C-alpha positions in Angstrom: 0.0 0.1 0.1 2.7 2.5 0.9 4.6 1.4 -2.3 1.6 2.0 -4.4 1.1 5.6 -2.8 4.7 6.5 -3.3 4.3 5.5 -7.1 1.2 7.8 -7.4 3.3 10.9 -5.9 4.8 13.3 -8.6 8.3 13.5 -8.4 9.9 17.0 -8.6 13.2 17.5 -10.1 14.7 20.1 -7.8 18.6 19.3 -8.8 18.7 22.0 -11.4 19.9 25.5 -11.0 16.6 27.2 -11.7 14.4 25.0 -9.7 13.9 27.9 -6.9 11.8 29.7 -9.5 10.3 26.7 -11.6 6.4 26.3 -12.0 4.4 28.5 -9.8 7.5 29.6 -7.7 8.3 32.4 -10.2 5.3 34.4 -9.1 6.3 34.8 -5.4 9.8 35.5 -6.3 8.9 38.4 -8.7 6.6 39.5 -5.7 9.6 39.6 -3.5 11.7 41.4 -5.9 8.8 43.8 -6.8 8.3 44.5 -2.8 12.1 45.2 -2.5 12.0 47.6 -5.3 9.0 49.4 -3.8 10.4 49.7 -0.4 13.7 50.8 -1.9 12.0 53.5 -3.8 10.2 54.8 -0.6 13.5 54.8 1.4 15.6 56.4 -1.3 13.1 59.3 -2.2 11.4 60.4 0.6 13.1 62.5 3.9 11.8 61.0 6.9 12.3 64.4 8.6 9.5 65.7 6.8 7.1 62.8 7.5 4.6 62.4 10.3 1.9 60.2 11.5 1.1 57.2 9.5 3.4 58.2 6.8 6.6 58.0 9.2 5.1 54.6 10.2 5.2 53.3 6.7 8.8 54.8 6.2 10.1 53.0 9.1 8.4 49.8 8.3 9.6 49.9 4.8 13.2 50.5 6.1 12.9 47.5 8.2 11.2 45.4 5.3 14.2 46.0 3.0 16.5 44.0 5.2 13.6 41.2 5.6 13.1 41.1 2.1 17.0 40.9 1.4 17.0 38.0 3.8 14.2 36.5 2.5 16.0 36.4 -1.1 19.2 35.1 0.3 17.4 32.1 1.9 15.4 31.7 -1.1 18.6 31.4 -3.4 20.4 29.1 -0.5 17.3 26.9 -0.6 16.8 27.1 3.1 14.0 25.3 4.8 12.9 28.5 6.7 11.7 30.1 3.4 8.0 28.9 3.6 7.7 30.4 6.9 9.4 33.5 5.6 7.2 33.8 3.0 3.9 33.3 5.0 5.4 35.9 7.1 5.6 38.2 4.1 2.0 37.6 2.9 0.6 38.0 6.5 2.5 41.5 6.8 1.2 42.6 3.4 -2.5 42.0 4.7 -1.6 43.6 8.2 -0.2 46.7 6.4 -3.5 47.3 4.5 -5.5 47.3 7.7 -4.9 50.7 8.8 -5.9 52.0 5.5 -9.4 49.9 5.7 -9.9 51.3 9.2 -9.2 54.9 7.9 -12.2 54.6 5.6 -10.4 53.1 2.3 -12.3 50.2 0.6 -11.2 46.8 1.5 -8.5 45.6 -0.8 -10.0 42.0 -1.2 -7.4 41.4 -4.2 -4.6 41.6 -1.6 -6.3 39.7 1.0 -7.1 36.7 -1.4 -3.5 36.7 -3.3 -2.0 36.7 0.3 -4.4 33.6 1.4 -3.6 31.9 -2.0 -0.1 32.1 -1.5 -0.1 31.2 2.3 -1.9 28.2 1.3 0.4 27.3 -1.3 3.5 27.6 0.8 1.9 25.3 3.5 0.7 22.6 1.2 2.9 22.5 -1.8 5.1 19.4 -1.9 7.2 21.2 -4.8 8.2 23.8 -2.1 9.0 21.3 0.4 11.3 19.4 -2.2 13.0 22.6 -3.4 14.0 24.2 0.1 15.6 21.4 1.8 19.0 23.0 3.4 
């Protein structure tokens, strides 16, 4: 019975160099790169001395996220086992950072919430992720 189950499981070829972005993994990889560019833009173009309130909070958060995204990219390239947890944290942070805007009266960003929920589920359940990030 165990042998039959093992034969029915798909085998993922993860030994090649680009396995870290193969298949659906390309989308979260591009998301991390886009997020890194976005927070770097905020850090490099705005002067924190001229910011206050929520804008200053966003600036400080983006400053911290630069290092978090760089660490995540490092773990991605090195295929570290902690990467799925980091990605779940990133998608959770995306939702949490949109909450103050929703409480301030902005429309609920269902796309971000749905996108994050799908990718959190993917990083929890995916056999490809478990096979790729093994170090």
